[in-house]
N, CA and C atoms as an extended XYZ file, in Angstrom:
339
Properties=species:S:1:pos:R:3:atomname:S:1:resname:S:1:resid:I:1 pbc="F F F"
N       -33.538       58.599       94.051 N   MET     1
C       -34.669       58.853       93.187 CA  MET     1
C       -34.158       59.375       91.837 C   MET     1
N       -34.705       58.845       90.791 N   ILE     2
C       -34.267       59.211       89.444 CA  ILE     2
C       -34.790       60.592       89.074 C   ILE     2
N       -33.901       61.391       88.523 N   ARG     3
C       -34.314       62.695       87.996 CA  ARG     3
C       -34.427       62.557       86.484 C   ARG     3
N       -35.647       62.624       86.009 N   TRP     4
C       -35.936       62.477       84.577 CA  TRP     4
C       -35.714       63.795       83.877 C   TRP     4
N       -35.364       63.801       82.602 N   PRO     5
C       -35.234       62.667       81.692 CA  PRO     5
C       -33.942       61.892       81.954 C   PRO     5
N       -33.846       60.753       81.286 N   ALA     6
C       -32.680       59.890       81.403 CA  ALA     6
C       -32.361       59.332       80.025 C   ALA     6
N       -31.201       58.688       79.933 N   ILE     7
C       -30.868       57.989       78.698 CA  ILE     7
C       -30.535       56.551       79.031 C   ILE     7
N       -30.877       55.673       78.126 N   LEU     8
C       -30.526       54.263       78.210 CA  LEU     8
C       -29.278       54.076       77.363 C   LEU     8
N       -28.233       53.539       77.977 N   ILE     9
C       -26.982       53.266       77.291 CA  ILE     9
C       -26.878       51.762       77.111 C   ILE     9
N       -26.834       51.327       75.868 N   VAL    10
C       -26.741       49.902       75.549 CA  VAL    10
C       -25.282       49.590       75.240 C   VAL    10
N       -24.720       48.641       75.954 N   GLU    11
C       -23.303       48.298       75.796 CA  GLU    11
C       -22.969       48.010       74.334 C   GLU    11
N       -21.894       48.633       73.858 N   GLY    12
C       -21.401       48.379       72.510 CA  GLY    12
C       -22.173       49.066       71.395 C   GLY    12
N       -23.139       49.916       71.746 N   ASP    13
C       -23.953       50.591       70.741 CA  ASP    13
C       -23.907       52.091       71.006 C   ASP    13
N       -23.462       52.896       70.028 N   PRO    14
C       -23.399       54.333       70.261 CA  PRO    14
C       -24.776       54.999       70.313 C   PRO    14
N       -25.801       54.299       69.829 N   GLU    15
C       -27.143       54.867       69.857 CA  GLU    15
C       -27.639       54.959       71.298 C   GLU    15
N       -28.197       56.090       71.655 N   LEU    16
C       -28.778       56.301       72.970 CA  LEU    16
C       -30.292       56.260       72.854 C   LEU    16
N       -30.947       55.922       73.939 N   VAL    17
C       -32.405       55.927       73.983 CA  VAL    17
C       -32.824       56.978       75.006 C   VAL    17
N       -33.559       57.964       74.555 N   TYR    18
C       -34.049       59.031       75.433 CA  TYR    18
C       -35.286       58.521       76.159 C   TYR    18
N       -35.318       58.700       77.483 N   VAL    19
C       -36.457       58.270       78.298 CA  VAL    19
C       -36.962       59.501       79.038 C   VAL    19
N       -38.164       59.945       78.668 N   HIS    20
C       -38.706       61.203       79.178 CA  HIS    20
C       -39.032       61.145       80.676 C   HIS    20
N       -39.695       60.080       81.110 N   ASP    21
C       -40.122       59.979       82.507 CA  ASP    21
C       -40.389       58.520       82.865 C   ASP    21
N       -40.853       58.285       84.091 N   LEU    22
C       -41.077       56.919       84.553 CA  LEU    22
C       -42.104       56.197       83.687 C   LEU    22
N       -43.170       56.869       83.303 N   ALA    23
C       -44.181       56.239       82.453 CA  ALA    23
C       -43.580       55.836       81.106 C   ALA    23
N       -42.735       56.691       80.549 N   ASP    24
C       -42.054       56.376       79.292 CA  ASP    24
C       -41.176       55.143       79.486 C   ASP    24
N       -40.441       55.075       80.608 N   TRP    25
C       -39.593       53.930       80.899 CA  TRP    25
C       -40.421       52.648       81.026 C   TRP    25
N       -41.516       52.718       81.765 N   GLU    26
C       -42.340       51.526       81.979 CA  GLU    26
C       -42.973       51.022       80.685 C   GLU    26
N       -43.156       51.912       79.717 N   ASN    27
C       -43.721       51.511       78.428 CA  ASN    27
C       -42.660       51.203       77.388 C   ASN    27
N       -41.386       51.341       77.762 N   HIS    28
C       -40.303       51.145       76.807 CA  HIS    28
C       -39.879       49.684       76.768 C   HIS    28
N       -39.801       49.094       75.581 N   PRO    29
C       -39.410       47.685       75.496 CA  PRO    29
C       -37.938       47.439       75.819 C   PRO    29
N       -37.113       48.475       75.859 N   GLY    30
C       -35.687       48.314       76.077 CA  GLY    30
C       -35.309       47.699       77.404 C   GLY    30
N       -36.191       47.767       78.380 N   ALA    31
C       -35.871       47.224       79.697 CA  ALA    31
C       -35.804       45.706       79.693 C   ALA    31
N       -36.486       45.069       78.773 N   TYR    32
C       -36.575       43.612       78.816 CA  TYR    32
C       -36.211       42.912       77.520 C   TYR    32
N       -35.497       43.570       76.628 N   VAL    33
C       -35.127       42.905       75.390 CA  VAL    33
C       -34.228       41.718       75.688 C   VAL    33
N       -34.359       40.669       74.910 N   ALA    34
C       -33.625       39.435       75.163 CA  ALA    34
C       -32.118       39.629       75.085 C   ALA    34
N       -31.671       40.560       74.262 N   SER    35
C       -30.235       40.754       74.071 CA  SER    35
C       -29.628       41.722       75.085 C   SER    35
N       -30.399       42.139       76.063 N   ARG    36
C       -29.922       43.095       77.052 CA  ARG    36
C       -28.720       42.541       77.797 C   ARG    36
N       -27.740       43.397       78.012 N   SER    37
C       -26.519       43.043       78.726 CA  SER    37
C       -26.587       43.589       80.147 C   SER    37
N       -25.900       42.940       81.055 N   ASP    38
C       -25.822       43.467       82.420 CA  ASP    38
C       -25.083       44.790       82.459 C   ASP    38
N       -24.351       45.115       81.398 N   ALA    39
C       -23.613       46.379       81.328 CA  ALA    39
C       -24.477       47.528       80.814 C   ALA    39
N       -25.690       47.253       80.347 N   ASP    40
C       -26.587       48.317       79.915 CA  ASP    40
C       -26.998       49.131       81.141 C   ASP    40
N       -27.096       50.448       80.973 N   LEU    41
C       -27.345       51.336       82.101 CA  LEU    41
C       -28.361       52.408       81.761 C   LEU    41
N       -28.982       52.946       82.781 N   LEU    42
C       -29.809       54.132       82.651 CA  LEU    42
C       -29.094       55.240       83.416 C   LEU    42
N       -28.949       56.406       82.805 N   VAL    43
C       -28.282       57.538       83.444 CA  VAL    43
C       -29.265       58.695       83.485 C   VAL    43
N       -29.518       59.209       84.690 N   ASP    44
C       -30.503       60.282       84.817 CA  ASP    44
C       -29.877       61.646       84.500 C   ASP    44
N       -30.693       62.690       84.599 N   SER    45
C       -30.229       64.020       84.181 CA  SER    45
C       -29.289       64.676       85.189 C   SER    45
N       -28.983       63.996       86.284 N   LEU    46
C       -27.938       64.442       87.201 CA  LEU    46
C       -26.651       63.656       86.992 C   LEU    46
N       -26.692       62.681       86.077 N   GLY    47
C       -25.532       61.843       85.805 CA  GLY    47
C       -25.484       60.582       86.651 C   GLY    47
N       -26.471       60.375       87.527 N   LYS    48
C       -26.501       59.180       88.373 CA  LYS    48
C       -26.787       57.950       87.514 C   LYS    48
N       -26.017       56.896       87.775 N   VAL    49
C       -26.081       55.674       86.980 CA  VAL    49
C       -26.925       54.634       87.707 C   VAL    49
N       -27.805       53.964       86.950 N   TYR    50
C       -28.686       52.935       87.497 CA  TYR    50
C       -28.543       51.651       86.696 C   TYR    50
N       -28.505       50.514       87.407 N   GLU    51
C       -28.551       49.208       86.753 CA  GLU    51
C       -29.994       48.933       86.369 C   GLU    51
N       -30.169       48.234       85.265 N   LEU    52
C       -31.515       47.882       84.836 CA  LEU    52
C       -32.043       46.732       85.684 C   LEU    52
N       -33.356       46.650       85.839 N   PRO    53
C       -33.923       45.555       86.628 CA  PRO    53
C       -33.757       44.217       85.923 C   PRO    53
N       -33.760       43.163       86.691 N   GLY    54
C       -33.756       41.823       86.108 CA  GLY    54
C       -35.069       41.568       85.386 C   GLY    54
N       -35.078       40.580       84.541 N   ARG    55
C       -36.274       40.314       83.727 CA  ARG    55
C       -37.502       39.965       84.561 C   ARG    55
N       -37.305       39.436       85.770 N   ALA    56
C       -38.441       39.060       86.610 CA  ALA    56
C       -38.861       40.194       87.544 C   ALA    56
N       -38.163       41.331       87.495 N   GLU    57
C       -38.460       42.455       88.378 CA  GLU    57
C       -39.337       43.482       87.664 C   GLU    57
N       -40.023       44.320       88.434 N   PRO    58
C       -40.766       45.419       87.802 CA  PRO    58
C       -39.800       46.367       87.106 C   PRO    58
N       -40.239       46.978       86.029 N   LYS    59
C       -39.369       47.885       85.266 CA  LYS    59
C       -38.877       49.050       86.114 C   LYS    59
N       -39.658       49.448       87.107 N   ALA    60
C       -39.274       50.588       87.932 CA  ALA    60
C       -38.202       50.218       88.966 C   ALA    60
N       -37.789       48.961       89.015 N   ALA    61
C       -36.808       48.508       90.010 CA  ALA    61
C       -35.377       48.805       89.566 C   ALA    61
N       -35.140       50.020       89.164 N   LEU    62
C       -33.795       50.448       88.769 CA  LEU    62
C       -32.958       50.617       90.038 C   LEU    62
N       -31.745       50.097       90.020 N   ARG    63
C       -30.891       50.144       91.203 CA  ARG    63
C       -29.739       51.132       91.002 C   ARG    63
N       -29.574       52.110       91.924 N   PRO    64
C       -28.453       53.031       91.803 CA  PRO    64
C       -27.136       52.297       92.002 C   PRO    64
N       -26.141       52.639       91.196 N   THR    65
C       -24.833       52.001       91.307 CA  THR    65
C       -23.897       52.792       92.203 C   THR    65
N       -24.247       54.027       92.494 N   GLY    66
C       -23.361       54.905       93.247 CA  GLY    66
C       -22.397       55.657       92.341 C   GLY    66
N       -22.407       55.327       91.056 N   GLN    67
C       -21.552       56.014       90.087 CA  GLN    67
C       -22.271       57.247       89.547 C   GLN    67
N       -21.481       58.218       89.157 N   ILE    68
C       -22.023       59.423       88.523 CA  ILE    68
C       -21.193       59.711       87.285 C   ILE    68
N       -21.870       59.855       86.154 N   LYS    69
C       -21.201       60.236       84.903 CA  LYS    69
C       -21.084       61.758       84.884 C   LYS    69
N       -19.929       62.226       84.458 N   SER    70
C       -19.707       63.673       84.369 CA  SER    70
C       -20.353       64.230       83.105 C   SER    70
N       -20.498       65.535       83.068 N   LEU    71
C       -21.015       66.195       81.873 CA  LEU    71
C       -20.141       65.852       80.672 C   LEU    71
N       -18.825       65.815       80.864 N   GLU    72
C       -17.916       65.492       79.760 CA  GLU    72
C       -18.155       64.074       79.237 C   GLU    72
N       -18.375       63.119       80.139 N   GLU    73
C       -18.667       61.741       79.718 CA  GLU    73
C       -19.983       61.687       78.939 C   GLU    73
N       -20.984       62.381       79.452 N   ILE    74
C       -22.289       62.409       78.784 CA  ILE    74
C       -22.166       63.055       77.413 C   ILE    74
N       -21.447       64.173       77.323 N   LEU    75
C       -21.265       64.825       76.022 CA  LEU    75
C       -20.558       63.895       75.042 C   LEU    75
N       -19.596       63.123       75.525 N   GLY    76
C       -18.929       62.148       74.663 CA  GLY    76
C       -19.910       61.124       74.119 C   GLY    76
N       -20.813       60.647       74.966 N   LEU    77
C       -21.834       59.683       74.523 CA  LEU    77
C       -22.785       60.324       73.513 C   LEU    77
N       -23.188       61.566       73.785 N   VAL    78
C       -24.103       62.269       72.880 CA  VAL    78
C       -23.425       62.529       71.536 C   VAL    78
N       -22.152       62.903       71.563 N   LYS    79
C       -21.422       63.122       70.311 CA  LYS    79
C       -21.297       61.826       69.512 C   LYS    79
N       -21.008       60.716       70.193 N   ALA    80
C       -20.925       59.418       69.502 CA  ALA    80
C       -22.272       59.047       68.909 C   ALA    80
N       -23.336       59.318       69.646 N   HIS    81
C       -24.690       59.052       69.157 CA  HIS    81
C       -24.992       59.899       67.919 C   HIS    81
N       -24.672       61.179       67.992 N   ALA    82
C       -24.926       62.078       66.861 CA  ALA    82
C       -24.110       61.669       65.641 C   ALA    82
N       -22.849       61.310       65.861 N   ALA    83
C       -21.994       60.886       64.744 CA  ALA    83
C       -22.535       59.618       64.091 C   ALA    83
N       -22.985       58.666       64.898 N   SER    84
C       -23.516       57.421       64.332 CA  SER    84
C       -24.821       57.656       63.586 C   SER    84
N       -25.473       58.772       63.900 N   SER    85
C       -26.727       59.118       63.233 CA  SER    85
C       -26.514       59.960       61.986 C   SER    85
N       -25.242       60.291       61.703 N   GLY    86
C       -24.929       61.047       60.502 CA  GLY    86
C       -24.980       62.551       60.674 C   GLY    86
N       -25.038       63.034       61.905 N   ALA    87
C       -25.061       64.481       62.134 CA  ALA    87
C       -23.701       65.091       61.778 C   ALA    87
N       -23.733       66.312       61.302 N   CYS    88
C       -22.470       66.980       60.976 CA  CYS    88
C       -22.063       67.901       62.122 C   CYS    88
N       -20.818       68.301       62.100 N   CYS    89
C       -20.272       69.236       63.084 CA  CYS    89
C       -20.396       68.717       64.516 C   CYS    89
N       -20.268       67.424       64.693 N   VAL    90
C       -20.432       66.795       65.999 CA  VAL    90
C       -19.417       67.324       66.997 C   VAL    90
N       -18.209       67.589       66.557 N   ALA    91
C       -17.162       68.067       67.459 CA  ALA    91
C       -17.537       69.389       68.118 C   ALA    91
N       -18.419       70.152       67.499 N   LYS    92
C       -18.804       71.454       68.029 CA  LYS    92
C       -19.952       71.384       69.032 C   LYS    92
N       -20.516       70.197       69.241 N   LEU    93
C       -21.628       70.084       70.182 CA  LEU    93
C       -21.173       70.472       71.581 C   LEU    93
N       -21.989       71.270       72.233 N   TYR    94
C       -21.708       71.699       73.603 CA  TYR    94
C       -23.026       71.824       74.346 C   TYR    94
N       -22.983       71.498       75.625 N   ALA    95
C       -24.143       71.690       76.489 CA  ALA    95
C       -23.636       72.103       77.865 C   ALA    95
N       -24.298       73.060       78.510 N   PRO    96
C       -23.861       73.502       79.827 CA  PRO    96
C       -24.302       72.576       80.963 C   PRO    96
N       -25.192       71.616       80.650 N   SER    97
C       -25.683       70.694       81.673 CA  SER    97
C       -26.002       69.346       81.035 C   SER    97
N       -26.118       68.341       81.868 N   ILE    98
C       -26.472       67.010       81.373 CA  ILE    98
C       -27.871       67.030       80.778 C   ILE    98
N       -28.781       67.722       81.427 N   GLU    99
C       -30.148       67.800       80.909 CA  GLU    99
C       -30.175       68.411       79.506 C   GLU    99
N       -29.365       69.434       79.284 N   GLU   100
C       -29.289       70.048       77.952 CA  GLU   100
C       -28.647       69.080       76.948 C   GLU   100
N       -27.658       68.318       77.393 N   ALA   101
C       -27.050       67.308       76.514 CA  ALA   101
C       -28.097       66.282       76.101 C   ALA   101
N       -28.980       65.914       77.028 N   TYR   102
C       -30.056       64.966       76.702 CA  TYR   102
C       -31.027       65.567       75.691 C   TYR   102
N       -31.273       66.862       75.787 N   ARG   103
C       -32.140       67.522       74.797 CA  ARG   103
C       -31.516       67.444       73.401 C   ARG   103
N       -30.193       67.597       73.345 N   ILE   104
C       -29.501       67.472       72.056 CA  ILE   104
C       -29.659       66.057       71.525 C   ILE   104
N       -29.446       65.060       72.386 N   ALA   105
C       -29.605       63.663       71.968 CA  ALA   105
C       -31.025       63.422       71.470 C   ALA   105
N       -31.997       63.960       72.184 N   ARG   106
C       -33.396       63.774       71.771 CA  ARG   106
C       -33.666       64.427       70.427 C   ARG   106
N       -33.103       65.611       70.184 N   SER   107
C       -33.332       66.270       68.900 CA  SER   107
C       -32.711       65.467       67.757 C   SER   107
N       -31.565       64.838       68.010 N   VAL   108
C       -30.949       63.971       66.987 CA  VAL   108
C       -31.875       62.787       66.707 C   VAL   108
N       -32.443       62.207       67.780 N   MET   109
C       -33.362       61.071       67.608 CA  MET   109
C       -34.615       61.489       66.845 C   MET   109
N       -35.129       62.680       67.166 N   ASP   110
C       -36.338       63.178       66.495 CA  ASP   110
C       -36.071       63.400       64.996 C   ASP   110
N       -34.857       63.844       64.652 N   GLU   111
C       -34.519       64.046       63.245 CA  GLU   111
C       -34.485       62.734       62.470 C   GLU   111
N       -34.141       61.639       63.169 N   GLN   112
C       -34.085       60.331       62.531 CA  GLN   112
C       -35.489       59.771       62.281 C   GLN   112
N       -36.417       60.155       63.105 N   ALA   113
C       -37.773       59.571       63.033 CA  ALA   113
C       -38.535       60.051       61.829 C   ALA   113
């Protein structure tokens, strides 16, 4: 079972997509974009990695891969996201948990909006 929030990781793109909950995911166009790669992933706030559903499947049909991203891996993704967004002092970013790292990513996204 997915523990929300989660982030959508698009292969080859440092930008992350923050997904608040299942309803947010089901309303998000990222699940079915034509350019979606099989390497695109959703990672929940425990670090559990999920494959995205196929285009003919319901959006909620996320499949666990059995992989878990560490806090360090997640922080690396968040730092890359912040750097690509023009944030300063990215090297100093720290979070004690994956959920807190996602909050940082979300705040960077909110600043861009």
